[in-house]
Structure formats: structure tokens, C-alpha cells
N, C-alpha and C positions, 0 to 999 in steps of 0.2 A: 575634846574627847570624841573618839570614833564611835559611830552608831553601828552596831553589828547587825548584819543580815546573814542568817546562817542557812547553809544547805547541807544536809546529811545524806551521804551517797552510798548506796549499795553499788559496787563497781559492776562492769560488764563481767561476763563469765567465759572461761575457757575450759574445755573438757575434751576428753578423749572421744573420738568419733562414735564408739560403741556406747557411750553414756547417754542417758535420757536427760535432756536439759530441763531446768526448772528456774523459776524466778527466785528471788531471795526473800525478802519480807520478814527477816528475822527480827527479834525483839529488841536488840540493843539500841539501834537508832530511834525506835519508837519510844523507849524509856527516856532517851536523851532529849527528844523533842518535847515530851511532856514536861521534863524537868526545866527546860529552858523557858518554855512558855509560861510555866508557873511563876517565874521571876520576870516576866514581861519581855522576853527576847523571842522574836519571831523565828521559827525554824521550819523550813520546808524539807521534804524528803523526795529523793529521786532514786528509783531503782533503774539503774542504767542498763540492766539486762532487757528491760521492756520499753524504757523510754518514758517521756512525759506524756501528757494528754494530747500534745501536738504531734507526737510520733506514731507512725504506722508500725504495727508489729512486724510487717514484712521488711521493714527497714532496720529492725532491731532484733527481736527474739527469734524470728524466723530466717534471719539473714546469717547463714553460717559461712565463715571465712577461715580457710585453712592457713595456719600460721607456719613459719619456719620451724618452730619447736614441735610440730606434729600434732598440736592441739587445735581444735576448732574454736573460734571465738564467735560469740553472739553478743548482741547488745548495740547500744549507741556507739557510733564512731568517735574517735578522739576529737575530731573536728566538731562533731555535733555536741559533745559534752562542753567543749569550750564555748561554743555559741550559746548553749543554754545558760551557762553560768554568767556570761557576759550580759545577755538579755535580762537576766534576773538581778543583776548588779549585786551579786553575792560577794561578801568580803571575808567570810569565814566558811571554810569547807571542812566537814568532818567525814572521814572516810572509814567505812567499816571493813575490818580485815580479821575475820575469824578463821578462814580456811587457808592453810599454807599453799595449796596448789593455785590459789588466786592471788598470790603475792604480786605477780607481774601485772595483774589487772588493777590492783589497788594503786600501785606505783604509776600505772599508766594514767589514772585519774589525776593523781597528784601532778604529774608532768603537764598534762593539759592545763591545770590550774596555774601553775607557775609560768608557763608559756604565755598565758593570757596576761597575768599580772604578778610579778614576783612578790608584791606586797600583800597579796591575799594570804591570810592565815590558813595554813593547812594542818589539821589535827588528825592523827590516825588513832584508832582504838581497836580493841578486840584481842582475843588471846593470841593470835598470830602476830600482830603488830608488836605487842608488848614483849614478845619473846624473841623477836628478830629486830632489835632497835638499830643495830649497825646497818642492816640492809635498808631500813626505812629512812635513816637520817643521813647516810653518808653522801648522798648526791644533792642534798639541799632541797629535795622535793617536798619533804615533810618537815614541819617546824618543831613539832612536839608530839609526844605519844602519851596517851592515858595509860598508866601501868597497872590499873586496877579498874574496878567498877567506876563508871564515869558520871553518874548522875550529879554528884556535887563537884567533882573535879573539873569537868568541862566548863561549867559556869565560871569557876575561878580563873581558868585559862583565858576565857573570853574577857573577863573583867580586867585582868592584868594587861591584856592586849589593847583594849579600848582606852585604857588610862595611860597608855605609853610606858608601862612598867615592865621590868624583866621578869623572867620566870623563876628567879632565884629563890623567892620566898614560897614557892608552891611545893606541895608534896603530892606523891602519887603520879609523878610524871617522869619522862625521860626526854631530854632535848640536847641538841648539839651546841657546843660552844668551843671556839678555837680549835676546830678540827677534831674534837673529841665529843663524846656524849656523857652527860651527867645523869645519874639515876638518883632520883629523890623518892625514897620509900614512902608509902602512904602512912599517915597518922591514923590512929584509931577513929578519929572524928570523921575521916573520909570514907569509912566503911559503914554501910547501912546494915545494922544488926536487926532492927525492927522493919521487916519488909513492908509492913502496912504504911510506912512513911514514904514509900516510893511513890512517884507520880503514876497516875493511870497512863498506860502506853497510849500513844497517839495513833491508834488503829486507823482512825478516819483519814489519815494522810496516805495510806497505802492505795495503790492503783488497783482496786478491787475489780473493776470492770475487765482490765487486761488479764489479771490472774484468772478470772472465771473463764474467760475465752480460751486461754491456754490450757487450763485444767490439768496441771501437772504438779500438784503439791508433793514435795519430797521426792521428785523425780519418777513418779508413777502416774499413769493416765488415770483421770477421774472424770465423773460426769461434768459436762459443761454447765455454766450458769449456776453452779453451787458456790456460794461464798464461803471461803474458809479463811481461818486466821490462826496464829499461834497464841499460846498462853503459857505462863509459868506460875505454878502455885508455890514454888520454893526455889531456893538457890543452894548449890552445893550438894554433897553427897557424904554419907557415913563411910563409904569405902574409898579405896585409894589405889585403883587399878593402874598399873604402870603405863598402859597404853592410852589412858583417858586424857583428854585435853585439859582437864582441871587438876590432874594429879599433883603437879608442882604447885598449884595454888594452895594446896593444903600446907605448904611449907612457907607461905607468905608470913611476914611478921604479924599481920592481923587476920590471917587465915580465912580468906574469902571462900576457900573450898569447903569450909565447914557447912553442914546442913543448917539452913535457916528457912523458916516457914512463914507464909502469910497466914493470917487468921482465916477461919472459915468464912466469916462475914466479908472480909476483903475479897476472897476468891469469888464468892457469889456476886458481889458488887461488879467485878470485872466481867463475869459471865453475862450480867444484865446489860453492860455496856455493849458487849459483842452482839447480843441479841437485838438491841436497838439499832445496830448497824446492818442488820440483815444477815449476820453470819449464821450459817447452817451447820458447818462442820468445824470442829476445833481440834487442833493438833497441840497436845500437851508436851512441852519442851523440857520438863523438869529432868534433872540428872538422876533423881531418885524419888519418883512420884509417890510410891506406896510405902515409904519408910515408916510412917506413923499410921498404923491401921485404923485406930479409933478416929483420927482426924479425917482420913480418907472416906471412911463410912459416912461421917457427917456431911462432907462436901457432896458426895454422890447421892446421898439420901435427899439432899436439898435440890439437887439437879433433876430429880424425877419430874417429868412433865414439862420441862423447859424446851424440849424438842430438838436438842442438839444431837448430832452424830459426833462421836468422840473417838480419836485414835491417839495412841502413844507409840511413837516409832523410835524413841530415843532412851528413855531413862527409867526402866523398871529393874528391880532386882528379884530374882525368882524366889528367894527365900521369903519374901513378903506375901507370897500366895499360900504359904504353908502354915499349918497349926501343929502343935505338938501331938504326936501319935503315940503308939505303943513302943515301949523301949526307947531306942535311940533314934527312931524314925520320925520323919515328918509327913504329915498327911496334907493333901491338897484341900484348901478351904473353899469348898463348892459354893457356900452361901455368899462368900465374898465375890466370886465371879458373877453370881446371879445378880447381886446388887449392882456391880459395874455395868452389866449388860442392860439392866432395866433402866439405868440412868443415861444410857446412850452410847456406852463403849461398844464399838463394833470391831475394833482392831487393836491388838497389843503385840508388839514385836518382842519375842522372848530371846534375851541374850544368853543362850546356853554357852557360847564361846568355845568350849573344848570338852572333849570326852576324857582328857587326861586330867586327873586330879593333881598331878604334879605341876602342870602348866597353870591350872586354876589357882593353886596355892602360891605359886611364885609370881605370876603376872596379874592375877585378878583378885587378890586379897582373899582368896579362898571363899568368895561369896556364894559359891554353889558347891554343895558337898554331894557328890553322886551316890555315896553310900547311904546318905540320910534321905535324899529327895529324889523321887522317881520323876524325871522329866517327861518320859513317854506318857505316864499317867496324867501329868500336868496338861499336856497337849490334848489328850482324850477328853478331859473334863472341860477344858476351855471350849473345844469344838462342840461338845455336846450341849453346852450352855448357849452356844451360838456366837462365840467370839472368834474372829479370825486371828490366827497366831502364827505369822511368819517366824522363821528362826534365823538368828545371826550366829555364825560360827567363825572362828579365826584359826588359820593354819599358817605356820611360817615364823614362829618365834625363833630367836637366834639359836638356842640350844635344843630346839624341838626335833625329835627323831621322826623319821618317815613313818615308823610304826604308830607313833602317837597321832600323827596327821591322818593316817588311814583309819584309826579308831574314831577320830572325830567325824570323818566322812561317813563312816558306817552308822554312827549315832544319828547323823543328819538324815540318813535314809530311813531309819527307823521312825524318826519324828515326822517325816513327810508321810510315811505309811500310816502313822497314827492319826493324821488329819491335819498337820501343819500345811498351810497354803503353799509355802515354798521354803527353801533354806538358801541363804546367801552366805557364801564363803569369802570372808575378808582376809586380806593379808595384813598383818600388823605393820602399821606405819609409825615410825619414830617422829611424831609431830613435835615441833618446838613447843615447850610447855608441859611436855609429858616426861615422866621418869624414864620411859623407854628411849627417848631422845638422848638423855644423859648417858644411859647405858650404851647406846649405839655409838656415841661419840667416844666415850671413854675406852670401849673395848674394840674399836676399829671396825664397827659394822657400818659406819657412815662417816664420810668426810665432812669436816667443818664447813667447807665451801660448797656444800651440796646444792644441786639445782632444785629450787622449790617446784619447778614445773613438773617433776617427776613424782611428787609426794602424793600419789593417788593410790587408793586401796587396790586398784587393778594392777598395780606394779609391785614387784618384789624389790623394794628400795634398798634394803640392807644387804651388804656383801659379806663374805667369809662366814656365812651361817652354816650350821651343821649340815643341813640339806641345801644344795645349791639354789640360788634364786631361780634359775631356769626350771629346775625340777619343781620348786614350789608353785610356779605359775602353771606348769603342766598339771599338777595335782588339783589345783584350784579349778582350772577349766574343766577337767575331767569330772570332778566332783559336782560342779554346777549342772553339767549336762546329764549325769547319771542319777543324781539324787532327785532332781526335780522332775516333774511330769513333762512330757513332750508339749503339752498344751501350754504350760507356764513358759518353757524355754522359747517357744515360737512367739508367745505374746510379748515377752521382754525384748526379743529381737525386733519385733515390729515397732515397739515403743521407741527403741534406741535408734533405728535407722529408717524409720517409716516416713510417712507423708509429712511430718512436721519439719523434716529437714529440707523439704522442697521450698526453698526460699522465694521462688517466683509464683508459688501457688496462692491464689487468693483465699484468705481465711475469713470466712463469714460465719 
């Protein structure tokens, strides 16, 4: 029987030159490490964008290399990754692949592993890997993919491998056999419905010192030497927006896209663990954090006095900030904002998405109704309470008219004038795993052999759209420069192309 020694890898990063780089440190590998060590299997973590404790940031994160695809690569070299794996004598490598634009980087890690030793087991996971099985399996670089949440499945993969068994009896996996790949749907027992049964994420394995020095959580500059970490209090979402990375997961046989909640006590337990690790700022990564208002009030009531600074940049739905008003209108729940602020919340990104109700109804589950809810008033109250509230907007859906885009841009300007810190205009990207991807393939907006390198929100990826891709990019760039303040535009440009790209500059 083989004794497994596991390394979980966040791959290096490739990005457009105008993007602000950031480390990874997302939660998936941290949960896996916790689950494996719970059953006695050692699991180390490597964020290859910053390197190990033996690597200098000037040789990894700050070393930008322009690639033939036009993207800048940062992180450990392929040779250095191979050297690290060989020195650690790892024989099981888990590769995290959530983001489609990083497909090349995930496969680069797999290639480094197989070049070292073809017998090393390579497992890929994450929403991107499980929705692009052909790309991950066809060259023999990846042996098997977790097709759903991996806390229980990953251990069973390793157990089959170390006992010399095939993967035929596993569920929740995709693997190659005889030049084809087999999809084994997950059984109900492989899906964690009670999130309190999940292991505590292994945050202690993150390279906190490097992250603090870089000070770029979520791609925005922050104060140095402030320890930050991600946390999730729930999984899934009550909505099913077509562009969302989990929208297809709502169609899984066991529906892992459904909203599932950790108990209040479990959330507080995790917060205490983070506090013991010296974490000062928490980024909440839920897809729908505020869905159960009474529960949220309990959580943040208990967080009072714990001293955290808290931000949510990913998953809130604006209807959850409202209470029933007169007639058919919704009023903003100011008391709710004040509770969040007093508990440490200092930033919430508002996903307004569009000024067009038609677009919201068709692509965003109608989760915001402009006739019922005043988003300008929402921003004013949030700012008055003291919460920073950047805005996310989207322009460029396949059948969206230019007039609808201009309405969205105009609303973005009103929200910035009302006090929003800035407004980011995203172009909808048909990521594999989303319903928009299926629409794009079916209706000819995207070729099935698309290049994952281009799947970036700064690119208009879809073709044959009502408004041309070139015009969409023009409108997006114009909107960003005219809606936001000159101060914000200058700051973001400095963050993107400033001193952190000087790979030879000594970082102290």
C-alpha cells in the first residue's frame, strides 16, 4: 500500500498587463487540507503565485514575464515547481482550478508534475476543472477530476490510489479511460448538506507573511502587514443568475447550488480560529451572505467587539437590504446597515448589474426590481452609515441594446454621485459552468474550441452580439473613465502598472 503525501497547489497566475495581480488563498484547498488531515493524511499547501517559504517574492510574485499569448505570467517557474515537488517527495498533487482564464496555468502545474514522475497522482478540482473535463484529461496530465465538492470525494480518490484500486467504484469524479472520459455523478452521500460537519479550513497553512507584504487582497492595494483571510458562512444561492459560476450547479442531481447554511455557533467558532491566527481583516466569500436576515443579525451581533474589519466583495443580493414599505415599494433597512457597520463591516460591493429591468429579469433572476427598490437611496444610506459601497455593473449581454447599456452607464454615474466609491463595468463572460456558457455555445456566440486565455472580464468574448464586441469594449472603457472620479482612475492605473511590476526592485 502506498503512503500518500499530498500537496495542494494554487497555480501561478497569468493576467492582462493592466490588471492588478493578487495571490490566491481561496478556500477550496483549505477545506481539503482540513478534511485530509482529519483522517490522518498529511496535506501541504503551495500558492505558486508567491512561492514557498524558501522563495523570494522578487523571483515569483514580482517577476512578470510576458508570454506569447499576450498575458503576463507571475509566480514560480515550472522548473521551480518541479524542484519543490521533488524535494518534498509528494506523490499526490491536487490542483485548484476555479478560474477559466487560469486553465493554462493549472495544466502547466500538471505538466511539471508528470515530467517529474508520471506515476504521481494528479487530481484537479474547482468549478472550471469540472466543467472542462476534456481539456484537463485529454493529454494525460490530469488523472482524475472532482466533479463536485471534494471534502469526502478527494479522500476516497486517494484511498483507491494507495490501495491499487481503479476509480470505477467512485462517484463524483470524471476520469479518462481508453481515450475517453467517464463521468460518475455524485451520490447524495457525497454532498455535505449540514455544513457544520465540514472540517475547519486549514488557514494556518497559508503564506500569511507573503500575503501581508504584497497587500493586494482581491486585486486592490491595502495596508501592508494587515493579516487577512477568506471565510464562508454558507454555500449556494437562492438565485440562479445565468452568468454566475454556480448557475449550472443548481441543475446537479444533488443540487450543490442550493443555499446551505452554517450554524451561527459554527461561524463564530471559525471567526475565533481566525482571530487566534492574528487575522485582522476578513473577506466573506458567500454567494448570498445576507439571505437569512435573522441569522445574519445573530452572527454580526456576536461579532461586536471582536475587532475584525470585514468586507464582502462577492455575494450579496440587494433585496436583502430592504424591508417592506408603503404600497409595493421596498425601503432600505438602515438599522441593518448600522448593525453590520458596528460589527466591523467597512465595505460591501453592491451588484446592481444593470439599469435595464429586462436584462435583470432575463439574466439575473429578477433579483433586483428597480420599480420597487431605489438603489440610489441604498448607496446614500450605506455611505451615511459609514460603509464603503463600490458598484458592479454589467454591459454586453448577447441581445442587449446600446440604449440599455447607456442607461446602465447613466445609473452608474448617479450611484457614484450619490457616494459610491467607484463603479466597475464588467463585460458578461460565458464561463463554463454557467447557463450563459450554454446559451453562448447553442446560439453561436462562442465557439466550442474557445481559447480559455481570453475569458477575461476585460474582453468582449462573445461574437455576433447585437452590439458588436468592439463597441462594447469602447463603451466599457468610456464608462469607467467618465463615471468614476479622476482620483479613482489614477489610483487604479497606478495599482495596475505601478511599482509592483518592477521585478528587479527590492521589496522590503
